[in-house]
N, C-alpha and C positions, 0 to 999 in steps of 0.2 A: 615173588615172595616180599611180604610185609616188612615194614620197619622191625617190628618185634621180631619178626622171624630171622631177620638178618643179624641181630643183635644177639639172640639168643645162640645162634649158628658161631658166630665170632667169639661169644664167651664160652661155648664148648670146646673151641680150639685152644684158647687160653688155658682152661681147666684141664685140659688134657695133656697139655705142655708143662703145665705145672706137676701133673701126676708123674709123668716122665722125669721129672727133674727130682721129684723126692724118691723115685725109684733108684736114680742114680745115686742120690746122697745116702740112702739106706745101704746099697752096696759099699759104697766108700766107708760107711761108719762100721760095716761089719769087717771090711779089710784092716780098718785103723785099730779094731780090737786086737787083732793079731799082731799089728806093727807095734802097739804099746807094750806088748810083752818082750819084743825083740829089742827096743830101745836104739833102734838104728836111727841116728839123727836124720842122716840124707833122707831115709824114707819118710820118717815123720815129716820132714820138711815139705817134700813134695806132697803128701796128704793135705798138710795145713794150706798150702797153696790150691789144691783142687778143692778144698772146702770154700776158700774164699771166692774162686770163680764161680762155685755153685751159688754162693750166696747173693753175688752180683746178679747172677741171672735169675735168681729168686726175687730181687727186689723189680728187675724190670717187668716180669710177670706179675708180680704183685700189683704194681702199677697199671699195666695193662687190664687186669682183673678189675680194679677200681673204676678207671674211666668207663670201662664196659658195662660195670654194673649200675654207675649213674646215668650213662646214657638209657640203659635199658629201663631204669626207674623211670627217668623223664619220659618215656615212650609210654609207660603205663600210668604216668600222672602220679608217682610218688616222688615225693621231695624229701631228700635226706642226704647229707653229706657222708656218712658211712652206712649205707645200705646193704643189709645181710642178704647172702644167698639165697637163705631158708625163706625169708620174706618175699624176695622176687619169686621164688619157685611157687609160692603159695597164690602169689596173685596171677602168675601165668597159667596156673591149671594144666590143661591138656598141651598147651603151647610150650611147656616147658622142655618138652623133647628129652633129650638124654641128660640133661643137667641135675635132675636127682640122684641118677645112677652114678655119674662122674662126681658129683658131690660127696656122695656117700663114700666113694672109694678112696677119695683125696681125704677126707676126715680120718678114716682109719690108717692110711698111709701117714699122715702126718703124726698121728698118735704114735704109731711103731718107731717112728724115727725120732719122736721127743724121748721115746725110752731108752732106745740105744744111745742118743746123745747123753742121756743122763748118766747111763750105765758107764760108757767111757769116761766121761767127766769123773766119776765116782774112782774109777780105777786109777786114772792119771793121778788124782789127789792123793790116793792111798801110796801109790808109787812114790810120787813126789815127798812125800811125808816120811817114807823109809830112806831116801836119798838122804833127806836133812838129818834124820837120826844118826845115819852112817856118817856123815860127814862130822856131826857133833862127836860121835864116838872116836872117830879118828883124830880130831883135834885134842881130844882129852888123852889120847894114847901119846900124843908128842909131848914130852915132858918139857917144862919150862926151865930154862938156864938159870940156875940160881948160883949167885957167887959174889965176890967181893972184887973191887977193882974197876978199871975201864971197861970191861965186857959186862959187868953188870948193869949199866945204863942203856945198855941196848934194848930196845922196844920188842914187844912181840911180834912186831912186822916185819923182822928179819929172822933169820936162822931157820933151824928144824920146824916143820909144821906149819911155816908161815903161810904157804898157800892153801892148806887145809883152814887155817884160822880165817883167811879173807875169804873163803868160800862160804864159810859159816854166816 
């Protein structure tokens, strides 16, 4: 097998690993949708940790893909710091093997994953806004103590509604 063939095979392995990673992330994001509705802090915390882990793995795979892309570009006589896969595949022609098919699947998967991320972010932001509105209404529902004498000098940081006001 030639150097180009070996590099193509190695790049295929990395792209397939990225595809598997995005499939796991997509599954996690779908699960997160229902978890956001339940608002269980422990469950959401474990999901956030799982997303962090996937992000770390994605960074490693991205770095591997960049190194292999650069090596393949050098093998083809293409110089460039940030060489795109589409450019490499056009120069490889028939030697691209499974790269075009894997690349197309990966692009589609990244698109659907991005849509899920945006939907979950939007839902979480709407929920947070509602929580803030509820806290604000609760803070307004707690009456301020009005009066004369020594107790009138107390600030709003003590007494009824103190925790709600601090949360706002």
